[in-house]
ZASEMI-923864 format. One record per residue (C-alpha): x, y, z; residue in three letters. Coordinates in steps of 0.05 Angstrom, whole numbers, padded with zeros to 5 digits, always signed. Each point is the difference from the previous one (the first is absolute). Layout:
XYZAla...
This chain:
+00005+00005-00002Unk+00022+00062-00015Unk+00012+00052+00049Unk-00013+00075-00006Unk+00046+00041+00038Unk+00007+00071+00016Unk+00072+00016+00035Unk+00029+00057+00021Unk+00073+00009-00003Unk+00021+00041+00056Unk-00033-00039+00053Unk-00005-00061-00034Unk-00074-00008+00021Unk-00049-00043-00043Unk-00066-00006-00014Unk-00023-00061-00031Unk-00066-00008-00032Unk-00041-00047+00040Unk-00040-00025-00060Unk+00032-00014-00062Unk-00039+00043-00055Unk-00025-00043-00056Unk+00037+00052-00047Unk+00042+00059-00015Unk+00009+00046-00050Unk+00066+00035-00020Unk+00008+00059-00058Unk+00069+00006-00043Unk+00017+00038-00055Unk+00029+00057-00035Unk-00027+00073-00010Unk-00026+00009-00077Unk-00013+00067-00026Unk-00032+00013-00062Unk+00010+00064-00039Unk-00027+00018-00070Unk+00049+00016-00056Unk-00029+00043-00057Unk-00008-00046-00062Unk+00009-00064+00037Unk-00052-00004+00059Unk+00012-00031+00073Unk+00062-00027+00014Unk+00016-00041+00068Unk+00062+00019+00037Unk+00028-00046+00057Unk+00026+00026+00059Unk+00030-00021+00066Unk-00030-00053+00048Unk-00063+00024+00040Unk+00002-00023+00072Unk-00035-00067+00019Unk-00074-00003+00034Unk-00030-00055+00044Unk-00072-00013+00018Unk-00007-00043+00055Unk-00075-00022+00023Unk+00007-00035+00059Unk-00040-00025+00071Unk+00018+00008+00078Unk-00037-00048+00034Unk-00031+00018+00070Unk+00003-00070+00018Unk+00038-00071-00018Unk-00015-00031-00064Unk+00029-00060-00023Unk+00034+00033-00061Unk+00035+00057+00046Unk+00075-00007-00021Unk+00030+00047+00051Unk-00043+00036+00054Unk+00036+00058+00031Unk-00057+00036+00027Unk-00070-00018+00026Unk-00024+00064-00014Unk-00009+00007-00072Unk+00001+00079+00010Unk+00077-00011+00029Unk+00022-00014-00074Unk-00032+00062-00031Unk+00031+00044+00056Unk+00065-00031-00018Unk-00003+00023-00071Unk-00032+00058+00011Unk+00060+00030+00041Unk+00048-00023-00055Unk-00047+00040-00053Unk-00001+00057+00046Unk+00071+00004+00016Unk+00015-00011-00073Unk+00048-00058+00014Unk+00033-00037-00054Unk-00012-00074+00016Unk+00014-00065-00039Unk-00053-00038-00030Unk+00011-00072-00009Unk-00033-00057-00035Unk+00034-00067+00022Unk+00023-00041-00059Unk-00017+00051-00053Unk+00043+00062-00033Unk-00038+00047+00049Unk+00051+00026+00052Unk+00000+00078-00016Unk+00005+00067+00047Unk-00070+00030+00002Unk-00041+00056+00025Unk-00076-00013+00022Unk-00042+00041-00045Unk-00067-00015+00029Unk-00033-00049+00045Unk-00079-00009-00007Unk-00033-00047+00048Unk-00069-00023+00033Unk-00046-00056+00032Unk-00041-00039-00049Unk-00040-00058+00041Unk-00008+00022+00073Unk+00055-00048+00019Unk+00052+00063+00021Unk+00046-00031-00057Unk+00033+00062-00032Unk+00012+00000-00079Unk+00048+00044-00028Unk+00026+00027-00072Unk+00074+00018+00006Unk+00035+00045-00058Unk+00076+00006-00001Unk+00045+00042-00038Unk+00072-00032-00016Unk+00048+00053+00032Unk+00061+00027-00039Unk+00058+00035+00032Unk+00025+00065-00032Unk+00075-00003-00015Unk+00031+00060-00038Unk+00048-00017-00058Unk+00065+00037+00020Unk+00045+00014-00056Unk+00070-00018+00026Unk+00032+00057-00052Unk-00033+00056+00036Unk+00040+00037+00050Unk+00061-00029-00032Unk+00005+00049-00059Unk+00057+00057+00002Unk-00051+00051-00032Unk-00030+00007+00069Unk+00008+00066+00017Unk+00042+00014+00065Unk-00017+00049+00048Unk+00038+00069-00007Unk+00058+00005+00046Unk+00007+00062+00042Unk+00038+00058-00029Unk+00067+00001+00042Unk+00031+00068+00017Unk+00052+00010-00047Unk+00073+00005+00020Unk+00015+00063-00027Unk-00027+00066-00028Unk+00034+00033-00057Unk-00010+00073+00009Unk-00028+00040-00050Unk-00011+00069-00018Unk-00044+00033+00056Unk+00002-00059+00048Unk+00008+00016+00081Unk+00013-00045+00050Unk-00072+00013+00030Unk-00031-00014-00067Unk+00037-00061-00001Unk-00021-00024+00064Unk-00069+00025-00009Unk+00002-00047-00063Unk+00026-00065+00027Unk-00021+00006+00074Unk-00061+00050+00001Unk+00035+00039+00048Unk+00035+00060-00027Unk+00024+00021+00072Unk+00051-00066-00004Unk+00046+00041-00044Unk+00049+00017+00057Unk+00010-00078+00014Unk+00007-00015-00065Unk+00057+00052-00011Unk+00028-00035+00063Unk-00004-00069-00032Unk+00035+00025-00063Unk+00055+00040+00039Unk-00028+00064-00035Unk+00017+00058+00045Unk-00041+00053-00029Unk-00064-00032-00014Unk-00026+00060-00039Unk+00053-00010-00051Unk-00004-00065-00047Unk+00031-00005-00069Unk-00033-00021-00065Unk+00020-00075-00020Unk+00017-00007+00079Unk-00018-00075+00023Unk-00045+00005+00061Unk-00002-00068+00040Unk-00073-00013+00024Unk+00003-00047+00053Unk-00058-00031+00045Unk-00032+00050+00038Unk+00014-00037+00065Unk+00070+00014-00011Unk-00005+00079-00006Unk+00024+00023+00073Unk
């Protein structure tokens, strides 16, 4: 006798249907898109595989019957509650039908249930959809190309300034340090005795601001 098993991978918890369903249905296929080409008419283009769907009609008994395979709960609604918890939590569970190819991760899409004959037996119809994990395709060449733009390097303070016509030490300090009042210290660093007297073509060393004392 086949077993219909719902298993939660995280906890290994299983629900085995107590009564083996008389049948189950599986849908499998590819997406077909129909387009109309002028002068030719409709043509069909095959896409990629659709996700399998399962439909199981089953019974959860309220008492022991000779045909029961595995009775986990004496209350049939306990089965419904367990399945609804997985459904509401959007849990990915594994659906297995023993001795068949059916052993797939699924989501519970819908559970419809009710009673028929006053026996308190619960009849349910369970719809499942195969679950597919999303995986990004990573191009190994991305990030290895030399044409990637490097971050702009900070412009260091130049080592020296060539005096041009009209330059003054205060103007040079304003240009490189943002503070014209540093000109006496720049003169001292360059061994210039008269900070008000510099010459065109003269080289002025421009140190880091912290070195001006």
